[in-house]
C-alpha positions as CSV (number, residue, x, y, z in Angstrom):
1,M,-58.9,92.5,-41.6
2,A,-55.9,93.6,-43.7
3,Q,-53.6,91.0,-45.2
4,Q,-50.3,90.7,-43.2
5,T,-47.0,91.0,-45.0
6,P,-44.4,88.2,-44.4
7,N,-42.4,90.7,-42.4
8,Q,-45.4,91.5,-40.1
9,K,-46.1,87.7,-39.7
10,S,-42.5,87.2,-38.7
11,R,-42.6,90.0,-36.1
12,R,-45.9,88.7,-34.7
13,F,-44.5,85.1,-34.5
14,K,-41.4,86.5,-32.6
15,R,-43.7,88.4,-30.2
16,I,-45.7,85.3,-29.5
17,L,-42.6,83.2,-29.1
18,T,-41.0,85.8,-26.7
19,W,-44.2,85.8,-24.7
20,L,-44.2,82.0,-24.4
21,L,-40.6,82.0,-23.4
22,L,-40.7,84.9,-20.9
23,A,-44.2,85.1,-19.5
24,P,-44.6,83.7,-16.0
25,G,-46.7,80.5,-16.0
26,S,-46.3,80.2,-19.8
27,I,-46.4,77.0,-21.7
28,A,-42.6,77.2,-22.1
29,A,-42.1,77.3,-18.4
30,L,-44.4,74.3,-18.1
31,I,-42.5,72.4,-20.7
32,V,-39.2,73.1,-18.9
33,A,-40.6,72.1,-15.5
34,L,-42.6,69.0,-16.5
35,P,-39.6,66.6,-16.8
36,S,-38.7,67.2,-13.1
37,C,-42.3,66.8,-11.9
38,A,-43.5,63.7,-10.2
39,V,-47.0,62.4,-9.5
40,S,-48.0,60.3,-6.6
41,S,-50.9,57.9,-6.0
42,G,-53.0,58.7,-3.0
43,Y,-52.2,56.9,0.2
44,S,-53.9,53.5,0.3
45,S,-54.3,51.9,3.7
46,A,-55.3,48.5,5.0
47,Q,-58.4,50.2,6.4
48,N,-59.4,51.2,2.9
49,S,-58.9,47.7,1.4
50,R,-60.3,44.2,1.9
51,S,-57.2,43.1,3.7
52,A,-56.6,39.6,4.7
53,G,-53.6,40.8,6.7
54,K,-53.7,42.3,10.2
55,T,-53.9,46.1,10.6
56,P,-51.6,47.7,13.1
57,A,-52.5,47.4,16.7
58,S,-54.4,50.5,17.9
59,D,-51.8,51.0,20.7
60,S,-48.9,50.9,18.2
61,K,-46.9,54.2,18.5
62,T,-44.6,53.5,15.5
63,V,-44.7,51.8,12.1
64,M,-41.9,50.7,9.8
65,I,-41.6,52.4,6.4
66,G,-39.9,50.7,3.4
67,I,-38.8,52.9,0.5
68,T,-37.6,51.8,-2.9
69,H,-36.4,54.4,-5.5
70,A,-35.7,52.8,-8.8
71,I,-34.2,54.1,-12.0
72,V,-35.8,52.0,-14.7
73,D,-34.7,51.0,-18.1
74,G,-37.0,52.2,-20.8
75,K,-36.6,49.0,-22.9
76,N,-37.9,46.8,-20.1
77,R,-40.2,49.3,-18.4
78,K,-43.3,47.3,-19.1
79,L,-42.0,44.2,-17.4
80,F,-41.0,46.3,-14.3
81,D,-44.4,48.0,-14.2
82,K,-46.3,44.7,-14.6
83,H,-44.5,43.1,-11.6
84,T,-44.7,46.3,-9.5
85,R,-48.5,46.3,-10.1
86,L,-48.8,42.6,-9.1
87,V,-46.9,43.3,-5.8
88,I,-48.9,46.4,-5.0
89,D,-52.2,44.5,-5.6
90,A,-51.0,41.8,-3.2
91,L,-50.0,44.1,-0.4
92,P,-53.3,43.9,1.5
93,Q,-52.9,40.1,1.7
94,H,-49.8,40.4,3.9
95,D,-49.9,40.4,7.7
96,G,-48.8,43.7,9.2
97,Y,-49.6,45.7,6.0
98,V,-50.6,49.3,7.0
99,G,-50.6,51.2,3.6
100,H,-48.6,52.3,0.6
101,M,-48.0,55.0,-2.0
102,V,-46.3,55.1,-5.4
103,R,-44.6,58.0,-7.0
104,T,-43.3,58.4,-10.6
105,R,-41.5,61.0,-12.6
106,V,-44.0,62.4,-15.2
107,F,-41.5,62.3,-18.1
108,G,-38.7,60.2,-16.8
109,N,-37.5,56.9,-15.6
110,E,-37.8,57.1,-11.8
111,V,-40.3,55.3,-9.6
112,W,-40.6,55.3,-5.8
113,T,-42.6,52.9,-3.7
114,M,-43.5,53.5,-0.1
115,T,-44.9,50.6,2.0
116,V,-45.9,51.0,5.6
117,W,-45.8,48.0,8.0
118,Q,-46.9,47.3,11.5
119,D,-43.3,46.4,12.4
120,E,-39.9,45.4,11.0
121,G,-40.8,41.7,11.1
122,S,-43.8,42.3,8.9
123,L,-41.7,44.2,6.4
124,D,-39.1,41.5,6.4
125,A,-41.7,38.8,5.8
126,F,-43.1,40.8,2.9
127,V,-39.7,41.1,1.3
128,R,-39.2,37.3,1.5
129,A,-42.8,36.6,0.2
130,P,-43.1,34.6,-3.0
131,I,-44.8,37.5,-4.9
132,H,-42.0,39.9,-4.0
133,R,-39.2,37.5,-4.8
134,E,-40.8,36.7,-8.2
135,A,-41.2,40.4,-9.0
136,I,-37.5,40.9,-8.3
137,K,-36.6,37.9,-10.4
138,Q,-38.8,38.8,-13.3
139,G,-38.7,42.6,-13.2
140,L,-35.1,43.3,-12.3
141,S,-34.2,43.5,-16.0
142,G,-36.2,46.7,-16.0
143,V,-34.1,48.3,-13.3
144,K,-30.8,50.2,-13.9
145,S,-30.2,51.1,-10.3
146,A,-32.1,51.5,-7.0
147,Q,-32.0,52.8,-3.5
148,F,-33.5,51.2,-0.5
149,I,-34.2,52.6,2.9
150,R,-36.4,51.7,5.9
151,F,-37.1,53.7,9.0
152,E,-39.3,53.8,12.0
153,Y,-42.0,56.5,11.9
154,P,-44.7,57.7,14.2
155,A,-47.9,55.8,13.4
156,A,-50.0,58.9,14.0
157,D,-48.1,60.8,11.3
158,V,-48.4,58.2,8.4
159,P,-47.8,58.7,5.6
160,P,-44.5,60.7,5.6
161,S,-44.3,63.3,2.9
162,W,-42.4,62.6,-0.3
163,D,-40.2,65.6,0.6
164,D,-39.2,63.8,3.8
165,V,-38.6,60.5,1.9
166,I,-36.5,62.2,-0.8
167,E,-34.4,63.9,2.0
168,R,-33.8,60.5,3.7
169,L,-32.8,58.9,0.4
170,K,-30.0,61.4,-0.1
171,S,-27.8,59.4,2.2
172,A,-28.7,56.0,0.7
173,P,-26.3,54.5,-1.9
174,F,-27.5,53.4,-5.3
175,V,-27.2,49.7,-6.2
176,N,-26.4,49.3,-9.9
177,Y,-27.8,46.3,-11.8
């Protein structure tokens, strides 16, 4: 192969760069899109875990969904993540727990949690539980702002899609910390 001149190398580099920037599905498009991408855990349910809590009654037509969307502070992210993990690990121990999912921005500071409960009383009891109260007390320094919603949902359709959840969150105010 013949030796390339600096001018030929420059033109080749420009062609490659142009292809990366303009080609559909290129790496450049991926790099631009990644910050807005989010990944979700699979849906974990009480039936899939060794739950000490009660699973929903088989004749239950609806469940209660609790959603938290947090914008986290990078400096204290580890503390927030630690307490979130402790709470998630303890979910199956709570009466009325049905299931949960977690979603996070790939390159960002957003986290969503979805918990599914037999009824509103079960969700309220969980929110007041010592593990949840301690997580809020210890992990709140890792939160810049958050949104909270809860809604009744058909039990047969659990879990709701993240698209549905994001749409519902549009009307919820942010609480700044």
